[in-house]
C-alpha positions as CSV (number, residue, x, y, z in Angstrom):
1,M,-14.2,155.1,65.4
2,T,-11.1,156.4,66.9
3,A,-11.3,158.4,70.1
4,V,-10.8,161.6,68.1
5,Q,-13.7,160.6,65.8
6,M,-15.9,159.9,68.8
7,A,-15.2,163.3,70.3
8,D,-15.9,165.0,67.0
9,A,-19.1,163.0,66.5
10,M,-20.4,164.1,69.9
11,A,-19.5,167.7,69.3
12,A,-21.3,167.6,66.0
13,G,-24.4,166.1,67.6
14,E,-24.1,162.8,65.6
15,T,-24.0,160.7,68.7
16,T,-24.0,161.0,72.5
17,S,-21.7,159.8,75.2
18,E,-24.4,157.6,76.6
19,E,-24.8,155.8,73.2
20,L,-21.0,155.4,73.0
21,V,-20.7,154.0,76.5
22,Q,-23.6,151.7,76.1
23,A,-22.2,150.3,72.8
24,H,-18.9,149.5,74.6
25,L,-20.7,148.0,77.6
26,D,-22.7,145.7,75.2
27,R,-19.4,144.6,73.5
28,I,-17.8,144.0,76.9
29,E,-20.8,141.9,78.0
30,R,-20.6,139.8,74.9
31,L,-16.8,139.3,74.5
32,N,-15.2,139.7,77.9
33,P,-16.1,136.2,79.0
34,A,-13.7,135.0,76.2
35,L,-11.1,137.8,76.5
36,N,-11.0,138.3,80.3
37,A,-9.8,141.8,79.6
38,F,-11.9,143.4,82.4
39,L,-11.8,142.4,86.0
40,L,-14.5,144.9,87.0
41,V,-17.1,146.7,84.9
42,D,-18.6,149.9,86.3
43,A,-21.6,150.1,84.1
44,D,-23.6,152.4,86.4
45,G,-20.7,154.8,87.0
46,A,-19.8,155.0,83.3
47,L,-23.4,155.7,82.2
48,A,-23.9,158.3,85.0
49,T,-20.8,160.2,83.8
50,A,-22.0,159.9,80.2
51,R,-25.4,161.3,81.0
52,E,-23.9,164.2,82.9
53,V,-21.6,165.0,79.9
54,D,-24.6,164.8,77.5
55,A,-26.6,167.2,79.7
56,A,-23.7,169.6,80.0
57,R,-23.1,169.6,76.2
58,A,-26.8,170.2,75.6
59,A,-26.6,173.1,77.9
60,G,-23.8,174.7,75.9
61,E,-21.0,174.1,78.4
62,D,-17.4,174.3,77.2
63,L,-16.2,170.7,77.7
64,P,-12.7,169.1,77.5
65,R,-11.7,167.6,74.2
66,L,-12.2,163.9,75.3
67,A,-15.3,164.6,77.5
68,G,-17.7,161.7,77.0
69,V,-15.2,159.3,75.4
70,P,-15.0,156.1,77.5
71,V,-11.7,154.8,78.9
72,A,-10.5,151.7,80.8
73,V,-8.1,151.7,83.7
74,K,-5.5,149.1,84.5
75,D,-6.3,147.6,87.9
76,I,-3.1,149.0,89.4
77,A,-4.6,152.5,89.9
78,C,-6.7,153.2,92.9
79,T,-10.4,154.0,92.2
80,Q,-12.5,155.3,95.0
81,G,-15.3,152.9,95.8
82,L,-14.3,150.4,93.2
83,T,-12.2,147.2,93.9
84,T,-8.5,147.6,93.0
85,T,-6.7,144.3,93.1
86,A,-3.4,144.7,91.1
87,G,-4.3,141.3,89.8
88,S,-3.6,139.6,93.1
89,R,-5.6,137.6,95.7
90,M,-3.7,139.7,98.3
91,L,-5.9,142.7,97.4
92,E,-8.9,140.8,96.1
93,H,-11.4,142.8,98.3
94,F,-9.5,146.1,98.6
95,V,-11.8,149.1,97.9
96,P,-9.7,152.3,98.0
97,P,-11.1,155.3,99.8
98,Y,-9.5,157.7,97.3
99,D,-8.6,158.1,93.6
100,A,-5.1,157.9,92.1
101,T,-4.2,161.3,90.5
102,I,-4.5,159.9,87.0
103,V,-8.1,158.8,87.8
104,T,-8.9,162.2,89.2
105,R,-7.6,163.7,86.0
106,L,-9.8,161.3,83.9
107,R,-12.8,162.4,86.0
108,E,-11.9,166.1,85.5
109,A,-11.7,165.5,81.8
110,R,-15.3,164.1,82.1
111,M,-14.3,160.7,80.6
112,P,-16.6,157.8,81.6
113,I,-14.5,155.0,83.2
114,L,-15.7,151.6,81.9
115,G,-13.9,149.5,84.5
116,K,-10.7,148.0,85.6
117,T,-8.5,145.8,83.3
118,N,-6.7,142.6,84.0
119,M,-2.9,142.4,84.6
120,D,-0.1,140.2,85.8
121,E,-0.1,140.1,89.6
122,F,1.5,143.4,90.9
123,A,2.6,144.0,87.3
124,M,5.1,141.1,87.4
125,G,5.0,139.4,84.0
126,S,5.1,139.8,80.2
127,S,1.9,137.8,79.3
128,T,-0.9,138.5,81.8
129,E,-0.8,134.8,82.6
130,H,0.3,135.6,86.1
131,S,-3.0,137.3,87.0
132,A,-4.7,135.6,90.0
133,F,-8.0,136.0,88.1
134,G,-7.1,134.1,84.9
135,P,-5.2,135.0,81.8
136,T,-6.3,137.6,79.3
137,R,-6.4,136.5,75.7
138,N,-5.4,138.2,72.5
139,P,-8.3,139.3,70.3
140,W,-6.3,138.4,67.2
141,D,-6.0,134.7,68.4
142,L,-7.6,133.6,71.7
143,E,-4.9,130.9,72.2
144,R,-2.2,133.6,72.4
145,I,-1.2,136.1,75.0
146,P,-2.0,139.9,74.7
147,G,1.4,140.9,76.3
148,G,2.0,141.9,79.8
149,S,1.7,143.1,82.5
150,G,-1.0,145.3,80.9
151,G,-2.6,142.7,78.7
152,G,-6.0,143.6,79.9
153,S,-5.7,147.2,78.7
154,S,-4.2,146.2,75.3
155,A,-6.8,143.5,74.7
156,A,-9.6,145.9,75.6
157,V,-8.3,148.4,73.1
158,A,-7.4,145.9,70.4
159,G,-10.8,144.1,70.8
160,F,-12.7,147.4,70.6
161,L,-14.0,147.0,74.2
162,A,-12.6,150.4,74.9
163,P,-11.3,153.2,72.6
164,L,-8.6,154.2,75.2
165,A,-7.0,152.6,78.2
166,I,-4.5,153.4,80.9
167,G,-1.4,151.2,81.4
168,S,1.7,151.1,83.5
169,D,5.2,150.5,82.2
170,T,8.0,149.2,84.4
171,G,10.0,147.4,81.8
172,G,7.8,147.5,78.7
173,S,4.3,146.7,80.1
174,I,2.6,149.3,77.9
175,R,4.8,149.0,74.7
176,Q,5.2,145.2,74.5
177,P,1.4,144.5,74.8
178,A,0.8,147.2,72.2
179,A,3.2,145.5,69.8
180,V,1.6,142.1,70.1
181,T,-2.0,143.4,69.8
182,G,-1.5,145.9,67.0
183,T,-2.1,149.0,69.1
184,V,-0.3,152.1,70.2
185,G,1.4,152.3,73.6
186,V,3.4,155.1,75.2
187,K,5.7,155.2,78.2
188,P,6.2,158.9,79.0
189,T,9.4,160.4,80.5
190,Y,9.8,159.1,84.1
191,G,8.0,161.6,86.3
192,G,5.9,163.0,83.4
193,V,2.7,161.4,84.7
194,S,1.9,161.1,88.4
195,R,2.2,157.7,90.2
196,Y,0.3,158.9,93.3
197,G,-2.3,156.2,94.0
198,V,-0.7,153.7,91.7
199,I,0.2,150.5,93.5
200,A,4.0,150.3,93.4
201,L,6.1,147.6,91.8
202,A,9.5,149.2,91.3
203,S,9.3,152.8,92.2
204,S,12.3,154.0,90.2
205,L,11.0,152.3,87.0
206,D,7.2,152.5,87.1
207,Q,5.5,154.9,84.7
208,I,1.8,155.4,83.8
209,G,1.0,156.0,80.1
210,P,-1.8,155.8,77.4
211,C,-2.9,152.8,75.4
212,A,-4.8,153.6,72.2
213,R,-5.4,152.6,68.6
214,T,-3.8,155.7,67.0
215,V,-1.0,158.1,67.8
216,A,-3.4,161.0,67.9
217,D,-5.6,159.3,70.4
218,A,-2.6,158.5,72.6
219,A,-1.5,162.1,72.5
220,L,-4.9,163.4,73.6
221,L,-5.0,160.9,76.5
222,H,-1.3,161.7,77.4
223,E,-2.3,165.4,77.7
224,V,-5.1,164.5,80.1
225,L,-2.8,162.4,82.3
226,G,0.4,164.4,82.3
227,G,1.6,167.4,84.4
228,H,3.0,168.1,87.8
229,D,1.5,166.5,90.9
230,P,2.6,167.8,94.3
231,M,1.4,164.5,95.8
232,D,4.1,162.6,93.9
233,S,7.7,163.4,94.9
234,T,9.1,162.1,91.6
235,S,6.7,164.2,89.5
236,I,8.4,166.6,87.1
237,D,7.5,170.3,87.8
238,A,7.1,171.2,84.2
239,P,4.3,171.5,81.7
240,V,3.2,168.5,79.6
241,P,5.3,168.3,76.4
242,P,3.4,169.6,73.4
243,V,2.4,166.1,72.2
244,V,-1.0,167.0,70.7
245,E,0.6,169.9,68.7
246,S,3.3,167.5,67.5
247,V,0.8,165.1,66.0
248,A,-1.1,168.0,64.4
249,G,2.1,169.4,63.0
250,A,3.1,166.1,61.5
251,S,-0.3,165.9,59.7
252,A,0.0,169.5,58.5
253,E,3.5,168.9,57.0
254,D,2.2,165.7,55.2
255,G,4.4,163.6,57.4
256,S,7.8,165.0,56.1
257,L,10.7,164.0,58.3
258,A,13.4,165.8,56.3
259,G,16.4,166.6,58.4
260,L,15.5,164.1,61.1
261,K,18.2,161.5,62.1
262,V,16.9,158.1,63.1
263,G,19.3,155.9,65.0
264,V,19.0,152.1,64.7
265,V,20.3,150.5,67.9
266,K,22.8,147.9,66.8
267,E,22.4,145.8,69.9
268,I,18.6,145.4,69.5
269,G,17.5,143.1,66.7
270,G,19.0,140.4,64.5
271,E,19.7,137.0,66.1
272,G,17.0,135.9,68.4
273,F,14.3,138.1,66.7
274,Q,11.6,136.4,64.7
275,P,12.3,136.8,61.0
276,G,8.9,138.4,60.3
277,V,9.4,140.9,63.1
278,Q,12.8,141.9,61.7
279,Q,11.3,142.0,58.2
280,R,8.6,144.5,59.2
281,F,11.1,146.6,61.1
282,D,13.4,146.8,58.0
283,E,10.4,147.8,55.9
284,A,9.5,150.5,58.4
285,L,13.0,151.9,58.2
286,E,12.5,152.2,54.4
287,E,9.3,154.1,55.0
288,L,11.2,156.5,57.3
289,R,13.7,157.0,54.6
290,A,10.9,157.7,52.1
291,L,9.7,160.4,54.6
292,G,13.1,162.1,54.3
293,A,14.7,160.8,57.5
294,E,18.4,159.9,57.6
295,I,19.0,156.4,59.0
296,V,22.2,156.0,61.0
297,E,23.5,153.1,63.1
298,V,24.2,153.7,66.8
299,S,25.8,151.5,69.4
300,C,24.7,151.2,73.0
301,P,27.3,148.5,74.2
302,H,26.0,148.2,77.7
303,F,22.5,147.2,76.5
304,T,23.8,143.6,76.6
305,H,23.7,143.9,80.4
306,A,20.3,145.7,80.7
307,M,18.4,142.5,81.3
308,A,20.6,141.4,84.2
309,A,20.6,144.9,85.8
310,Y,16.9,145.2,85.4
311,Y,16.2,141.8,87.1
312,L,18.2,142.8,90.1
313,I,16.8,146.4,90.5
314,L,13.2,145.5,89.9
315,P,13.0,142.5,92.4
316,S,14.9,144.5,95.0
317,E,12.5,147.4,94.8
318,A,9.5,145.0,94.6
319,S,10.6,143.1,97.7
320,S,10.7,146.4,99.6
321,N,7.4,147.7,98.2
322,L,5.6,144.4,98.8
323,A,6.8,144.0,102.4
324,R,3.8,146.1,103.5
325,Y,1.5,143.2,102.6
326,D,2.0,141.3,105.9
327,A,-1.7,140.6,106.8
328,M,-1.3,142.9,109.8
329,R,-1.4,146.3,108.1
330,Y,-2.4,145.4,104.5
331,G,-3.6,142.5,102.5
332,R,-5.5,139.3,102.8
333,R,-5.1,137.3,106.1
334,T,-4.9,133.6,106.4
335,T,-4.8,132.3,110.0
336,P,-3.4,128.9,110.6
337,E,-5.0,126.7,113.4
338,D,-3.8,126.4,117.0
339,S,-3.0,129.9,118.1
340,P,-0.4,130.9,115.5
341,S,2.2,133.5,116.1
342,A,2.3,136.8,114.1
343,E,5.1,135.4,112.0
344,Q,3.1,132.3,111.2
345,V,0.1,134.4,110.1
346,M,2.3,136.5,107.9
347,A,3.9,133.4,106.3
348,A,0.6,131.7,105.7
349,S,-1.0,134.8,104.3
350,R,1.8,135.5,101.9
351,D,2.0,131.8,100.8
352,D,-1.8,131.8,100.2
353,A,-2.2,135.1,98.5
354,F,0.9,135.7,96.4
355,G,1.4,133.8,93.1
356,D,4.6,132.0,92.0
357,E,6.1,134.8,90.0
358,V,5.6,137.3,92.9
359,K,7.2,134.9,95.3
360,R,10.1,134.3,92.9
361,R,10.9,138.0,92.6
362,I,10.5,138.8,96.3
363,I,13.0,136.1,97.2
364,L,15.4,137.3,94.5
365,G,15.1,140.9,95.6
366,T,15.4,140.1,99.3
367,Y,18.6,138.2,98.6
368,A,20.1,141.0,96.4
369,L,19.5,143.5,99.2
370,S,20.7,141.3,102.1
371,S,23.7,142.1,104.2
372,G,26.9,141.1,102.4
373,Y,25.3,141.0,98.9
374,Y,23.9,144.6,98.5
375,D,27.1,146.0,96.9
376,A,27.8,142.9,94.8
377,Y,24.3,142.8,93.3
378,Y,22.0,145.8,93.7
379,G,24.9,148.3,93.8
380,Q,26.5,146.9,90.7
381,A,23.2,146.8,88.9
382,Q,22.8,150.5,89.6
383,K,26.2,151.2,88.2
384,V,25.3,149.3,85.0
385,R,22.1,151.4,84.9
386,T,24.2,154.6,84.8
387,L,26.3,153.2,81.9
388,I,23.1,152.4,80.0
389,A,21.9,156.0,80.5
390,R,25.3,157.3,79.3
391,D,25.0,155.0,76.2
392,L,21.7,156.5,75.4
393,E,22.9,160.1,75.9
394,A,25.8,159.4,73.5
395,A,23.3,157.8,71.0
396,F,21.1,160.9,71.1
397,G,24.1,163.0,70.2
398,Q,24.1,161.1,66.9
399,A,20.3,160.8,66.3
400,D,17.1,162.6,67.2
401,V,15.2,159.4,67.9
402,L,16.2,155.8,68.2
403,V,14.2,152.8,66.8
404,S,14.1,149.1,67.2
405,P,11.6,146.2,67.1
406,T,9.4,146.5,70.2
407,A,9.4,142.8,71.0
408,P,11.5,139.9,69.6
409,T,8.5,137.8,68.6
410,T,4.8,138.1,67.9
411,A,2.3,136.9,70.6
412,F,3.2,133.4,71.8
413,R,0.7,130.8,72.8
414,I,-0.7,130.8,76.3
415,G,1.2,128.4,78.5
416,D,4.3,128.2,76.2
417,K,6.7,130.0,78.6
418,L,5.2,129.6,82.0
419,D,7.8,127.0,83.0
420,D,10.7,129.0,81.7
421,P,10.9,132.4,83.5
422,M,14.1,133.4,81.6
423,A,12.3,132.9,78.2
424,M,9.4,135.0,79.5
425,Y,11.7,137.8,80.7
426,L,13.4,138.0,77.3
427,N,10.2,139.4,75.8
428,D,11.2,142.8,77.3
429,I,14.7,142.8,76.1
430,A,14.1,145.8,73.7
431,T,11.9,147.9,76.1
432,I,13.9,147.6,79.4
433,P,16.6,150.2,78.6
434,A,14.1,153.1,78.4
435,N,12.9,152.4,81.9
436,L,16.4,152.1,83.3
437,A,17.2,155.5,81.8
438,G,13.8,157.2,82.4
439,I,13.4,158.2,78.8
440,P,10.1,158.1,76.8
441,G,9.2,155.3,74.5
442,M,6.4,154.5,72.1
443,S,5.3,151.4,70.2
444,I,3.2,151.7,67.0
445,P,2.0,148.9,64.7
446,S,4.3,148.1,61.8
447,G,2.3,145.5,60.1
448,L,1.6,141.8,60.4
449,A,4.3,139.1,60.5
450,P,4.2,137.0,57.3
451,E,4.7,133.7,59.2
452,D,1.6,133.9,61.4
453,G,-0.4,137.0,60.4
454,L,0.0,138.5,63.9
455,P,0.8,142.1,64.7
456,V,4.3,143.5,65.0
457,G,5.4,146.8,66.6
458,I,8.2,149.3,66.0
459,Q,9.6,151.1,69.1
460,L,10.6,154.8,69.1
461,L,12.8,156.3,71.8
462,A,13.5,160.0,72.5
463,P,15.6,161.9,75.1
464,A,14.0,162.7,78.5
465,M,11.3,165.4,78.3
466,E,11.2,165.2,74.5
467,D,8.0,163.1,74.4
468,Q,6.7,165.3,71.5
469,R,9.4,163.8,69.2
470,L,7.9,160.4,69.6
471,Y,4.5,161.7,68.6
472,A,5.7,163.7,65.6
473,V,7.7,160.7,64.2
474,G,5.1,158.2,65.3
475,A,2.2,160.1,63.6
476,A,4.2,160.5,60.3
477,L,5.3,156.8,60.2
478,E,1.8,155.6,61.2
479,A,0.3,157.5,58.2
480,R,3.0,156.3,55.9
481,L,2.6,152.6,56.9
482,A,-1.1,152.9,56.5
483,R,-0.8,154.1,53.0
484,A,1.9,151.4,52.2
485,Q,-0.2,148.6,53.7
486,G,-3.5,149.7,52.3
487,G,-5.0,150.8,55.7
488,P,-4.2,150.8,59.4
489,V,-3.4,147.5,61.0
490,V,-6.3,148.1,63.5
491,D,-8.9,149.2,60.9
492,R,-11.2,146.3,61.5
493,L,-13.7,145.2,64.2
494,P,-12.4,141.8,65.4
495,E,-14.9,138.9,65.2
496,V,-13.9,137.6,68.6
497,P,-15.6,134.3,69.7
498,T,-17.7,134.6,72.8
499,T,-16.1,131.6,74.5
500,A,-12.4,131.0,75.0
501,P,-10.8,127.7,73.9
502,E,-9.1,125.4,76.4
503,V,-5.4,125.9,76.3
504,P,-3.1,123.2,77.6
505,G,-0.6,124.6,80.1
506,A,-2.7,127.5,81.4
507,R,-2.5,127.4,85.2
508,H,-5.3,129.7,86.2
509,T,-9.0,129.7,85.7
510,P,-10.9,132.8,84.7
511,G,-12.5,134.7,87.6
512,T,-13.7,138.1,88.5
513,A,-12.2,140.5,91.0
514,G,-15.1,142.8,91.3
515,T,-18.7,143.5,90.5
516,H,-20.8,146.4,89.3
517,T,-20.8,149.6,91.2
518,E,-23.9,149.2,93.3
519,E,-22.8,145.9,94.7
520,V,-19.3,147.1,95.5
521,R,-20.5,150.2,97.3
522,A,-23.1,148.2,99.2
């Protein structure tokens, strides 16, 4: 079932929230040891919420649309009373005393929270191999990555361990995992969803968004999460764009996109992109034409510098945000022997608790912000960011939405790129510009690559605050592709092995960052 179907089934009395939650908990118990999608499972809390919803529905209360539908939360959002680690040993035992705004909104929508999903440490990575608690595996092939940094959320949704999940997207960490797991992922307009209570990576790039199996499901979750939050100074003081209405409108019009101009970004695609990825993208363009859309080519010449600009801006902001983890105020403390100084405690704690990728980016960011180099590196990167935003503004003058492949390849094997950071970074080459410009982006499944039978995604981009365009086009294309391919790419319950294979090159061993609610609260 989709989330929409689950909500309808509960409203019709065909099932209960408790039954749905228990079914997902049973699947998590059976398959999570192999997938490592969840770091913490809150069985008691999820079942308690489900029973409350069932009682309220039986009493005739008017409930929110997704009330009773279970959801998973990326372990980057604070959850009161439940361990929140950001995938790092630095926060291994951190139990927040408050909820992030998005968690508060999930609770207000009466959605049972199944648990916290695995992620690259402090959201730094494209494969979820940089989690301190072991890599997450792709339900399509356990020897492959599920994308990153939100691979836990994407694997949970793709593996049917959760119908919906929350992700965070700093350079593609919702959209790229969606592409390689055959799911739907949306990065809303920057400021469209509150970041209050979300552990910061790069504050000018981070954005929370929905992970789902269909565009309609994503729209409903987006509506729950979005809206102004006075606790977040970057939150947009405006209503949530009409994303749910856009999906319904696309269905009512039988998916017609007549009069719509779709821009193909010349700088994203072609050389360096896997042939099967490019093939499925070209086929999706033909389906857009068949829906009545006009396909035009647009050029964003400064996209060639997006990767370089991003990997100066992100490490710079990350080094500033992570400076608080000094073992004095926040984070794990490692104390050397023989009466160490405060500096020695800080150094030992950071060396012990931060992983290699986090250290790499902190060093790079600190250098870029240092005296004598700020203008040459960080300042120049911000100027390139402005040029990229202007490129997109000009492109949207020629087209209503822009499209590209979401990721250059299908899911690669675990361990293949751990020793080559640049190769790992290139996985986000198509998604990074949206974060630099603050515009919304969506990835939907576009089929399976013929070479390896693994999922491929197509990315849609729209101007800032026009998120509803993504949903209207995404819903129409999703339905068209399903008809053309004989059914949705996710329309199957994966037969995931209950044990994970040994993969050469994997540097981490699976672990757990938390326990069930009663033990955590005790």
